C-alpha positions in Angstrom: -89.8 23.5 246.1 -86.5 25.1 246.7 -83.4 23.1 247.4 -81.0 24.4 250.0 -77.6 22.8 250.3 -75.4 23.4 253.3 -71.8 22.4 253.3 -70.6 20.5 256.4 -68.2 22.2 258.8 -66.3 18.9 259.4 -63.8 19.4 256.6 -62.7 22.7 258.2 -62.5 21.0 261.6 -60.4 18.2 260.0 -58.0 20.8 258.4 -57.6 22.6 261.8 -57.0 19.3 263.6 -54.3 18.4 261.1 -52.5 21.7 262.1 -52.7 20.7 265.8 -51.5 17.2 265.2 -48.6 18.4 262.9 -47.6 21.0 265.5 -47.5 18.3 268.3 -45.1 16.0 266.4 -43.2 18.2 264.0 -41.5 21.5 264.3 -42.8 24.7 262.7 -39.5 26.6 262.4 -39.1 27.0 258.7 -41.2 28.2 255.8 -41.0 24.7 254.3 -42.7 23.3 257.5 -45.5 25.7 257.0 -45.8 24.7 253.3 -46.0 21.0 254.3 -48.8 21.6 256.8 -50.7 23.9 254.3 -50.5 21.1 251.7 -51.6 18.4 254.3 -54.5 20.5 255.6 -55.6 21.3 252.1 -55.5 17.6 251.2 -57.5 16.7 254.4 -60.1 19.5 253.6 -60.5 18.2 250.0 -60.8 14.6 251.0 -63.3 15.3 253.8 -65.3 17.6 251.4 -65.7 14.7 249.0 -66.4 12.1 251.6 -68.9 14.0 253.8 -72.0 15.0 251.8 -73.7 18.3 251.9 -77.0 18.5 253.9 -79.9 19.1 251.6 -83.2 20.6 252.8 -86.3 21.3 250.7 -88.6 24.1 251.5 -91.9 25.1 249.9 -91.7 28.2 247.8 -93.9 30.9 249.3 -96.7 31.5 246.8 -96.8 34.9 245.3 -99.5 37.2 246.5 -101.2 40.0 244.6 -102.6 41.9 247.5 -106.2 41.3 246.3 -108.0 38.8 248.5 -110.2 37.5 245.7 -107.4 37.0 243.3 -105.2 35.4 246.0 -107.9 33.0 247.0 -108.5 32.0 243.3 -104.7 31.5 242.9 -104.7 29.3 246.0 -107.6 27.3 244.6 -105.7 26.9 241.3 -102.5 25.8 243.0 -104.4 23.2 245.1 -106.1 21.9 242.0 -102.8 21.7 240.1 -101.3 19.8 243.0 -104.2 17.3 243.0 -103.7 16.8 239.2 -100.0 16.2 239.7 -100.5 13.7 242.5 -103.0 11.8 240.4 -100.7 11.8 237.5 -98.0 10.2 239.7 -100.4 7.5 240.7 -101.2 6.9 237.0 -97.5 6.6 236.1 -97.2 4.6 232.9 -100.9 4.9 232.0 -101.6 6.7 228.7 -103.9 9.2 230.5 -101.0 10.3 232.7 -99.6 12.4 229.9 -103.0 14.1 229.4 -103.2 14.9 233.1 -99.7 16.3 233.1 -100.6 18.5 230.1 -103.8 19.6 231.8 -101.8 20.6 234.9 -99.3 22.4 232.8 -101.9 24.4 230.9 -103.8 25.1 234.2 -100.6 26.4 235.7 -100.1 28.8 232.8 -103.6 30.0 233.1 -103.1 30.9 236.8 -99.7 32.4 236.0 -101.5 34.7 233.6 -103.8 35.8 236.4 -100.8 36.6 238.5 -99.6 38.9 235.7 -102.9 40.4 234.7 -105.5 40.8 237.4 -108.1 42.2 234.9 -108.6 38.6 233.6 -110.0 37.6 237.0 -113.6 37.2 236.0 -112.8 35.1 232.9 -110.5 32.8 235.0 -113.0 32.7 237.8 -115.7 31.4 235.4 -113.1 28.9 234.1 -112.2 27.7 237.6 -115.8 27.4 238.7 -116.9 25.3 235.8 -114.0 23.5 234.1 -111.6 22.8 237.0 -114.1 20.9 239.3 -115.3 18.8 236.3 -111.7 17.9 235.3 -110.7 17.1 238.8 -113.7 14.8 239.2 -112.8 13.0 235.9 -109.2 12.5 237.0 -110.2 11.3 240.5 -112.8 8.9 239.0 -110.2 7.5 236.6 -107.8 7.0 239.6 -110.5 5.2 241.6 -111.4 3.0 238.6 -107.8 2.1 237.9 -107.3 1.1 241.5 -109.9 -1.6 241.3 -108.6 -5.1 241.4 -111.1 -6.5 238.9 -111.8 -4.8 235.6 -115.2 -5.5 234.3 -117.0 -4.2 231.2 -118.3 -1.1 233.0 -115.0 -0.1 234.6 -113.1 -0.6 231.3 -115.7 1.3 229.4 -115.8 4.2 231.9 -112.0 4.5 231.8 -112.0 4.6 228.0 -114.8 7.3 228.0 -112.8 9.4 230.6 -109.7 9.1 228.4 -111.6 10.4 225.4 -113.1 13.2 227.4 -109.7 14.2 228.7 -108.6 14.8 225.1 -111.5 17.3 224.7 -110.7 18.8 228.1 -107.1 19.4 227.3 -108.1 21.0 224.1 -110.6 23.3 225.9 -108.0 24.3 228.4 -105.6 25.2 225.6 -108.3 27.3 223.9 -109.0 29.1 227.2 -105.3 29.9 227.6 -105.2 31.1 224.0 -108.3 33.3 224.6 -106.6 34.9 227.5 -103.8 36.0 225.3 -106.1 37.0 222.5 -107.8 39.5 225.0 -104.4 40.9 225.9 -103.4 41.6 222.2 
């Protein structure tokens, strides 16, 4: 996301209004009179700038396109999967697996960034995204569903522990995949 800050125009209007009010009640015959109003309008501007906050808007960053439909669709799939992982990680905030999911999302992001730089790795990343990403996403979703249960029986606790162990292996496999991409480049 990109943050855009826009300053308010009210401090400028306040400074202009101070000129009008000063001119109504005091003369503007000497240079010292102009100096006073300049100082007053500057003070009004600075005070209003501090009091009135900037308006902040957030816009989605336009995803980069490569010009190749297949590569772009794979990149879009990767971005959506990373977004799902990050959403799930936020739901799991404080849970030990949350760090693993964040690490997985980070490595996945790096893999797709590599595709953006080097389109020749498309087939390797396509195989990766067809096999590993859906499996990892299912594991993360299953963990989220299990954690949301009110009661925790033996099966739920056992399943959550197995998923946590599998996530260690999955993170390691993702890191090896990223390393393999760079090995092919060297």
